[in-house]
N, C-alpha and C positions, 0 to 999 in steps of 0.2 A: 950931166948928172942923170942917173936913172931913177925913175919913180918906182916905188914898190907896188906890186899888184895887190889888189884887195878883192876877194871873192864877195865879200859883203861890205857895205858901207861902214867904215869905222873899225873894221877888223883886219889889221894887217896880218898877212900870212908869211911864214918863213919861206925863203927862196926854194928850199928843197921840196916844199909841198906844191909848188907851182911849176915844176919842170914840165914842159910841154913838147919837147922835141920829138919824143918817141911815142906819143899817146894821143888818143882822141878824147879820153876822159881824164881830167885831173884828179888828184887825190880827194879833193872835197866832193867832187861829183860821185866818186865811188862810195864814199862814206854816206852821203845822203841817200843814194840808191840802196845801199846795204841796210841802212836804218829803216827805210820805207818797207823793204821786203820783210824785215824782222817784225816791224810793227803791224803791217797789214796781213801778212801770211803766217809768219812765225813758225814755219816748218823747215826742216833740213832740206827737203826736196826743192823748195823755192829758193833757198840759199845756193844749193848746187846748180840749179838752173840759171840763176843770175850769174854765178861765177863762170859758167860755160859761155854765156852770152857776152860778157865783158872781158874775158881773158885776153883777147887780142886788141882791146881798146885801152888797156891800162899801160903805164910806163913799163919799159923793158924789165926793170928790177922787180916788179911785182907780178909779172906774167907767170913765172913758175909757181908762185904762191896761189894764184887764182886757179891754175891747172890742178894743183894739189887739192884745193878746196872743192873743185868740181868733181874730182874722183873720190873724195873722202866717203867711205862707206858708213862709218859710225855717225848716226844722226846726232847724238849728243855732242860729239866732238865738232861736227860741222856748225851746229848752232853756237857753241861756245866760241869757236874761231871767229865767226861773223860778229858776235857780240863783243869780242875783244877788239876787233878792228874798229867798231863804232865807239867803244868806250875810250880807247887810247886817243882817237882823233878828237873826240869831244873834250877830253881833258887837255890835250895839247892846244886846242883852239880857245880854251877858256869858256866853253859852253857847259854850264852847270858842272864845273870841275869837281871830281870826287863823288858825284851823285851817280848811282847806277842807272843805266838805260834799261827801262822796263820792257820785258817781252812777255806777253800773256802765256804762251805755251811753256816757257821755261819756268815761270812762276808756278804754274799749275803742276808741273812735274815735281818741283821741290816741295809743294804743299801736300801732294798725294803720295 
């Protein structure tokens, strides 16, 4: 009988989220790093730089998406893509489901 892996104590993760055959970073690692970049830097350049750094460390299925994010020229689209990655993962993991992940630079653009 195989035990399910848990990234955090008490939070079981779906098997697809923990595929590790073709990657150095699992999906939870990517989401945490993406959330930190959004929260600390909040810029499209920082998101693109992160995507360039981790594109060969994520699972094979996500590598084309990371390459596309690294090459994305539209700042607003790059930020929204990163925000969508974080939001979908937090909702799927049950971390404040339905509540938006707040990023200062995006909120300032919407207010201004």
